[in-house]
Structures are given as C-alpha cells and as structure tokens.
C-alpha positions as CSV (number, residue, x, y, z in Angstrom):
1,M,118.1,103.9,102.7
2,N,121.1,104.8,103.3
3,A,123.3,103.8,101.0
4,K,127.8,103.7,101.7
5,D,130.4,103.8,98.9
6,G,131.5,100.8,100.0
7,E,127.4,98.7,99.6
8,V,127.4,100.3,95.9
9,S,130.6,98.9,95.6
10,E,130.0,95.6,96.4
11,A,126.7,95.9,94.6
12,E,128.4,96.0,91.3
13,S,131.0,93.2,91.4
14,P,128.6,90.6,90.5
15,E,131.0,87.7,91.1
16,D,131.6,88.6,94.6
17,G,128.0,86.5,95.8
18,E,126.9,89.0,98.3
19,G,125.4,91.7,95.2
20,F,123.3,88.2,94.9
21,S,122.2,87.8,98.7
22,E,121.5,91.8,98.1
23,L,119.3,91.1,95.6
24,I,117.2,88.3,97.4
25,R,117.3,90.6,100.5
26,Y,115.7,93.0,99.1
27,T,113.0,91.2,96.2
28,L,112.0,88.6,98.8
29,P,110.0,91.2,101.2
30,G,109.2,92.9,97.8
31,Y,107.5,89.9,96.7
32,L,105.8,88.8,100.0
33,L,104.3,92.3,100.4
34,G,103.2,92.0,96.7
35,L,101.7,88.5,97.9
36,L,100.0,89.9,100.8
37,A,98.2,93.2,99.4
38,G,96.8,90.6,96.1
39,I,95.7,88.3,98.9
40,F,93.9,91.4,101.1
41,L,92.6,93.0,98.1
42,D,91.0,89.8,96.8
43,S,89.7,89.0,100.0
44,Q,88.0,92.6,99.5
45,G,86.1,91.5,96.2
C-alpha cells in the first residue's frame, strides 16, 4: 500500500468523515473476501 503523508494525516482526524469512508473502503472488501472464503471452504466439506 502506498501511503502518502497527506493520507496518513487525514486518517488521524476522525471528524473529517474521510477517515470513516476509508475504513469502510478497506473493511468491506475484507468482509466480502472472508465471506467468499467461508462459503468456498464450507462447500468443500
């Protein structure tokens, strides 16, 4: 991941709202990948 100094300072200020959307941006794909992995492993028995 390429993190510029500007992006880090934005993530440190929660009242921006951008930090929250950035959290969702990384949490949602992780959740979906975990869900798909769970379905795949479940189908394998």
